[in-house]
KEBARO-571155 format. One record per residue (C-alpha): residue in one letter; x, y, z. Coordinates in Angstrom, 3 decimals, m for minus. Layout:
N
<pt><aa>A</aa><c1>X</c1><c2>Y</c2><c3>Z</c3></pt>
...
This chain:
137
<pt><aa>M</aa><c1>m28.446</c1><c2>13.141</c2><c3>m91.348</c3></pt>
<pt><aa>V</aa><c1>m24.886</c1><c2>12.685</c2><c3>m89.879</c3></pt>
<pt><aa>I</aa><c1>m23.368</c1><c2>15.425</c2><c3>m88.858</c3></pt>
<pt><aa>N</aa><c1>m19.492</c1><c2>14.762</c2><c3>m88.577</c3></pt>
<pt><aa>H</aa><c1>m17.330</c1><c2>17.234</c2><c3>m86.341</c3></pt>
<pt><aa>A</aa><c1>m20.308</c1><c2>18.108</c2><c3>m84.167</c3></pt>
<pt><aa>E</aa><c1>m18.363</c1><c2>20.157</c2><c3>m81.435</c3></pt>
<pt><aa>N</aa><c1>m17.265</c1><c2>22.488</c2><c3>m84.153</c3></pt>
<pt><aa>Y</aa><c1>m21.016</c1><c2>23.856</c2><c3>m84.954</c3></pt>
<pt><aa>G</aa><c1>m22.415</c1><c2>26.434</c2><c3>m83.403</c3></pt>
<pt><aa>L</aa><c1>m25.960</c1><c2>26.077</c2><c3>m81.541</c3></pt>
<pt><aa>A</aa><c1>m28.254</c1><c2>27.484</c2><c3>m83.876</c3></pt>
<pt><aa>S</aa><c1>m26.472</c1><c2>25.563</c2><c3>m86.954</c3></pt>
<pt><aa>L</aa><c1>m27.041</c1><c2>22.554</c2><c3>m85.010</c3></pt>
<pt><aa>H</aa><c1>m30.338</c1><c2>23.182</c2><c3>m84.223</c3></pt>
<pt><aa>Q</aa><c1>m30.920</c1><c2>24.277</c2><c3>m87.565</c3></pt>
<pt><aa>L</aa><c1>m29.607</c1><c2>20.918</c2><c3>m89.310</c3></pt>
<pt><aa>R</aa><c1>m31.616</c1><c2>18.818</c2><c3>m86.575</c3></pt>
<pt><aa>G</aa><c1>m34.876</c1><c2>20.418</c2><c3>m87.967</c3></pt>
<pt><aa>R</aa><c1>m34.559</c1><c2>19.849</c2><c3>m91.894</c3></pt>
<pt><aa>V</aa><c1>m34.613</c1><c2>15.923</c2><c3>m91.113</c3></pt>
<pt><aa>G</aa><c1>m37.701</c1><c2>14.005</c2><c3>m90.282</c3></pt>
<pt><aa>R</aa><c1>m40.342</c1><c2>16.351</c2><c3>m91.227</c3></pt>
<pt><aa>G</aa><c1>m43.400</c1><c2>15.165</c2><c3>m92.966</c3></pt>
<pt><aa>R</aa><c1>m45.210</c1><c2>11.610</c2><c3>m92.441</c3></pt>
<pt><aa>H</aa><c1>m41.277</c1><c2>9.802</c2><c3>m92.585</c3></pt>
<pt><aa>G</aa><c1>m39.347</c1><c2>10.113</c2><c3>m88.909</c3></pt>
<pt><aa>G</aa><c1>m36.031</c1><c2>11.263</c2><c3>m89.175</c3></pt>
<pt><aa>K</aa><c1>m33.283</c1><c2>11.188</c2><c3>m87.031</c3></pt>
<pt><aa>C</aa><c1>m29.833</c1><c2>13.083</c2><c3>m86.998</c3></pt>
<pt><aa>I</aa><c1>m26.679</c1><c2>11.068</c2><c3>m85.695</c3></pt>
<pt><aa>L</aa><c1>m23.979</c1><c2>13.830</c2><c3>m83.772</c3></pt>
<pt><aa>V</aa><c1>m20.490</c1><c2>12.722</c2><c3>m84.779</c3></pt>
<pt><aa>T</aa><c1>m17.536</c1><c2>14.046</c2><c3>m82.991</c3></pt>
<pt><aa>G</aa><c1>m13.785</c1><c2>14.436</c2><c3>m83.819</c3></pt>
<pt><aa>P</aa><c1>m11.115</c1><c2>12.609</c2><c3>m81.561</c3></pt>
<pt><aa>S</aa><c1>m10.609</c1><c2>15.586</c2><c3>m79.248</c3></pt>
<pt><aa>V</aa><c1>m13.757</c1><c2>17.730</c2><c3>m78.303</c3></pt>
<pt><aa>T</aa><c1>m13.075</c1><c2>20.869</c2><c3>m76.329</c3></pt>
<pt><aa>E</aa><c1>m14.821</c1><c2>21.835</c2><c3>m73.065</c3></pt>
<pt><aa>E</aa><c1>m17.152</c1><c2>24.334</c2><c3>m75.191</c3></pt>
<pt><aa>G</aa><c1>m18.033</c1><c2>21.956</c2><c3>m77.876</c3></pt>
<pt><aa>S</aa><c1>m19.163</c1><c2>19.518</c2><c3>m75.486</c3></pt>
<pt><aa>L</aa><c1>m21.231</c1><c2>22.266</c2><c3>m73.414</c3></pt>
<pt><aa>R</aa><c1>m23.100</c1><c2>23.264</c2><c3>m77.040</c3></pt>
<pt><aa>L</aa><c1>m23.553</c1><c2>19.484</c2><c3>m78.104</c3></pt>
<pt><aa>D</aa><c1>m24.964</c1><c2>18.576</c2><c3>m74.018</c3></pt>
<pt><aa>A</aa><c1>m27.035</c1><c2>21.611</c2><c3>m74.963</c3></pt>
<pt><aa>L</aa><c1>m28.645</c1><c2>20.642</c2><c3>m78.132</c3></pt>
<pt><aa>L</aa><c1>m29.035</c1><c2>16.979</c2><c3>m76.622</c3></pt>
<pt><aa>H</aa><c1>m31.371</c1><c2>18.149</c2><c3>m73.763</c3></pt>
<pt><aa>S</aa><c1>m33.215</c1><c2>20.728</c2><c3>m75.966</c3></pt>
<pt><aa>S</aa><c1>m35.440</c1><c2>21.092</c2><c3>m79.296</c3></pt>
<pt><aa>S</aa><c1>m36.597</c1><c2>24.896</c2><c3>m77.913</c3></pt>
<pt><aa>G</aa><c1>m34.549</c1><c2>27.636</c2><c3>m80.713</c3></pt>
<pt><aa>F</aa><c1>m35.277</c1><c2>30.155</c2><c3>m78.291</c3></pt>
<pt><aa>E</aa><c1>m33.959</c1><c2>28.046</c2><c3>m74.912</c3></pt>
<pt><aa>L</aa><c1>m30.877</c1><c2>26.863</c2><c3>m77.917</c3></pt>
<pt><aa>S</aa><c1>m30.318</c1><c2>30.735</c2><c3>m78.867</c3></pt>
<pt><aa>E</aa><c1>m30.149</c1><c2>31.733</c2><c3>m75.037</c3></pt>
<pt><aa>K</aa><c1>m27.760</c1><c2>29.033</c2><c3>m74.084</c3></pt>
<pt><aa>D</aa><c1>m25.751</c1><c2>30.275</c2><c3>m77.203</c3></pt>
<pt><aa>I</aa><c1>m25.665</c1><c2>33.833</c2><c3>m75.939</c3></pt>
<pt><aa>Y</aa><c1>m24.484</c1><c2>32.700</c2><c3>m72.566</c3></pt>
<pt><aa>M</aa><c1>m21.837</c1><c2>30.488</c2><c3>m73.603</c3></pt>
<pt><aa>R</aa><c1>m20.408</c1><c2>32.585</c2><c3>m76.463</c3></pt>
<pt><aa>G</aa><c1>m21.020</c1><c2>36.130</c2><c3>m75.849</c3></pt>
<pt><aa>A</aa><c1>m23.373</c1><c2>39.000</c2><c3>m77.234</c3></pt>
<pt><aa>G</aa><c1>m21.665</c1><c2>39.795</c2><c3>m79.757</c3></pt>
<pt><aa>D</aa><c1>m22.170</c1><c2>43.136</c2><c3>m81.400</c3></pt>
<pt><aa>I</aa><c1>m25.585</c1><c2>44.565</c2><c3>m80.897</c3></pt>
<pt><aa>L</aa><c1>m25.585</c1><c2>46.474</c2><c3>m84.667</c3></pt>
<pt><aa>G</aa><c1>m24.165</c1><c2>42.734</c2><c3>m86.269</c3></pt>
<pt><aa>L</aa><c1>m20.873</c1><c2>43.954</c2><c3>m87.397</c3></pt>
<pt><aa>R</aa><c1>m19.001</c1><c2>41.137</c2><c3>m85.543</c3></pt>
<pt><aa>Q</aa><c1>m21.043</c1><c2>37.986</c2><c3>m85.002</c3></pt>
<pt><aa>H</aa><c1>m20.262</c1><c2>36.486</c2><c3>m82.330</c3></pt>
<pt><aa>G</aa><c1>m17.625</c1><c2>36.855</c2><c3>m79.005</c3></pt>
<pt><aa>D</aa><c1>m18.092</c1><c2>39.236</c2><c3>m76.294</c3></pt>
<pt><aa>M</aa><c1>m18.798</c1><c2>43.315</c2><c3>m76.959</c3></pt>
<pt><aa>D</aa><c1>m16.080</c1><c2>45.549</c2><c3>m76.301</c3></pt>
<pt><aa>F</aa><c1>m17.979</c1><c2>47.614</c2><c3>m73.626</c3></pt>
<pt><aa>Q</aa><c1>m20.897</c1><c2>45.435</c2><c3>m72.017</c3></pt>
<pt><aa>I</aa><c1>m23.677</c1><c2>47.024</c2><c3>m70.650</c3></pt>
<pt><aa>A</aa><c1>m26.206</c1><c2>44.390</c2><c3>m70.364</c3></pt>
<pt><aa>D</aa><c1>m26.927</c1><c2>40.824</c2><c3>m69.944</c3></pt>
<pt><aa>I</aa><c1>m29.291</c1><c2>39.593</c2><c3>m72.470</c3></pt>
<pt><aa>S</aa><c1>m31.008</c1><c2>36.444</c2><c3>m70.653</c3></pt>
<pt><aa>R</aa><c1>m30.993</c1><c2>38.831</c2><c3>m67.302</c3></pt>
<pt><aa>D</aa><c1>m32.247</c1><c2>41.689</c2><c3>m68.641</c3></pt>
<pt><aa>S</aa><c1>m34.673</c1><c2>40.660</c2><c3>m71.497</c3></pt>
<pt><aa>G</aa><c1>m37.575</c1><c2>43.088</c2><c3>m69.874</c3></pt>
<pt><aa>V</aa><c1>m35.454</c1><c2>46.080</c2><c3>m70.220</c3></pt>
<pt><aa>L</aa><c1>m34.156</c1><c2>44.778</c2><c3>m73.628</c3></pt>
<pt><aa>E</aa><c1>m37.968</c1><c2>44.309</c2><c3>m74.678</c3></pt>
<pt><aa>S</aa><c1>m38.622</c1><c2>47.638</c2><c3>m73.347</c3></pt>
<pt><aa>A</aa><c1>m35.941</c1><c2>49.491</c2><c3>m75.465</c3></pt>
<pt><aa>I</aa><c1>m37.123</c1><c2>47.458</c2><c3>m78.432</c3></pt>
<pt><aa>A</aa><c1>m40.604</c1><c2>49.045</c2><c3>m77.962</c3></pt>
<pt><aa>D</aa><c1>m39.496</c1><c2>52.188</c2><c3>m77.308</c3></pt>
<pt><aa>R</aa><c1>m37.113</c1><c2>52.343</c2><c3>m80.850</c3></pt>
<pt><aa>E</aa><c1>m40.369</c1><c2>50.897</c2><c3>m82.737</c3></pt>
<pt><aa>E</aa><c1>m42.569</c1><c2>53.753</c2><c3>m81.304</c3></pt>
<pt><aa>L</aa><c1>m39.750</c1><c2>56.810</c2><c3>m82.330</c3></pt>
<pt><aa>L</aa><c1>m39.390</c1><c2>55.419</c2><c3>m85.430</c3></pt>
<pt><aa>R</aa><c1>m43.000</c1><c2>55.127</c2><c3>m86.439</c3></pt>
<pt><aa>S</aa><c1>m43.337</c1><c2>59.009</c2><c3>m84.930</c3></pt>
<pt><aa>D</aa><c1>m40.257</c1><c2>60.336</c2><c3>m86.415</c3></pt>
<pt><aa>P</aa><c1>m38.654</c1><c2>57.301</c2><c3>m88.996</c3></pt>
<pt><aa>D</aa><c1>m35.875</c1><c2>60.115</c2><c3>m90.107</c3></pt>
<pt><aa>L</aa><c1>m35.315</c1><c2>61.043</c2><c3>m86.492</c3></pt>
<pt><aa>R</aa><c1>m35.743</c1><c2>65.007</c2><c3>m87.607</c3></pt>
<pt><aa>A</aa><c1>m38.174</c1><c2>66.176</c2><c3>m84.392</c3></pt>
<pt><aa>Q</aa><c1>m35.824</c1><c2>68.656</c2><c3>m82.563</c3></pt>
<pt><aa>Q</aa><c1>m35.930</c1><c2>66.430</c2><c3>m79.462</c3></pt>
<pt><aa>N</aa><c1>m34.384</c1><c2>64.156</c2><c3>m81.463</c3></pt>
<pt><aa>A</aa><c1>m31.366</c1><c2>66.009</c2><c3>m83.021</c3></pt>
<pt><aa>G</aa><c1>m28.741</c1><c2>64.802</c2><c3>m80.651</c3></pt>
<pt><aa>L</aa><c1>m29.668</c1><c2>60.833</c2><c3>m81.638</c3></pt>
<pt><aa>R</aa><c1>m29.116</c1><c2>61.794</c2><c3>m85.655</c3></pt>
<pt><aa>R</aa><c1>m26.255</c1><c2>63.448</c2><c3>m84.984</c3></pt>
<pt><aa>K</aa><c1>m24.470</c1><c2>60.662</c2><c3>m83.256</c3></pt>
<pt><aa>L</aa><c1>m25.774</c1><c2>58.258</c2><c3>m85.664</c3></pt>
<pt><aa>V</aa><c1>m24.633</c1><c2>60.280</c2><c3>m88.526</c3></pt>
<pt><aa>E</aa><c1>m21.382</c1><c2>60.604</c2><c3>m86.934</c3></pt>
<pt><aa>I</aa><c1>m20.567</c1><c2>56.987</c2><c3>m86.355</c3></pt>
<pt><aa>Y</aa><c1>m22.608</c1><c2>55.576</c2><c3>m89.571</c3></pt>
<pt><aa>G</aa><c1>m22.264</c1><c2>58.392</c2><c3>m91.796</c3></pt>
<pt><aa>K</aa><c1>m24.482</c1><c2>56.692</c2><c3>m95.152</c3></pt>
<pt><aa>K</aa><c1>m22.738</c1><c2>53.523</c2><c3>m94.682</c3></pt>
<pt><aa>W</aa><c1>m25.818</c1><c2>51.716</c2><c3>m94.302</c3></pt>
<pt><aa>D</aa><c1>m28.050</c1><c2>54.129</c2><c3>m96.032</c3></pt>
<pt><aa>L</aa><c1>m29.587</c1><c2>53.642</c2><c3>m92.922</c3></pt>
<pt><aa>I</aa><c1>m30.219</c1><c2>57.759</c2><c3>m92.658</c3></pt>
<pt><aa>D</aa><c1>m31.207</c1><c2>60.311</c2><c3>m95.532</c3></pt>
<pt><aa>L</aa><c1>m28.595</c1><c2>62.644</c2><c3>m95.132</c3></pt>
<pt><aa>S</aa><c1>m30.239</c1><c2>65.302</c2><c3>m96.947</c3></pt>
């Protein structure tokens, strides 16, 4: 596989493309071709890809280089408007928060319990019926 202007792709895309060659009993090669002027950021991405085949490691580098983006997924990359944590540094806190969220949604999926009323109100205020996340009835 030849990827032209590889410096313009994100780490995740390059890693996925690279993983599509050399499957099964046939070997494969992935050749990264750059344009005439590679930015420092593009060079860092390519260097990270050349030195790692771990998707997890590359995703950590990508987050470090591009920023975490919007946690709720409204933006695909870049800095958050207000940063509350560094995902690579605070991964333990993030894992704990995810576990807490899962437990909360397991025990009260519609957030109807009295202790969750404030959270429910805030989610309705922010999102309303936007993704049908909350049953407003």
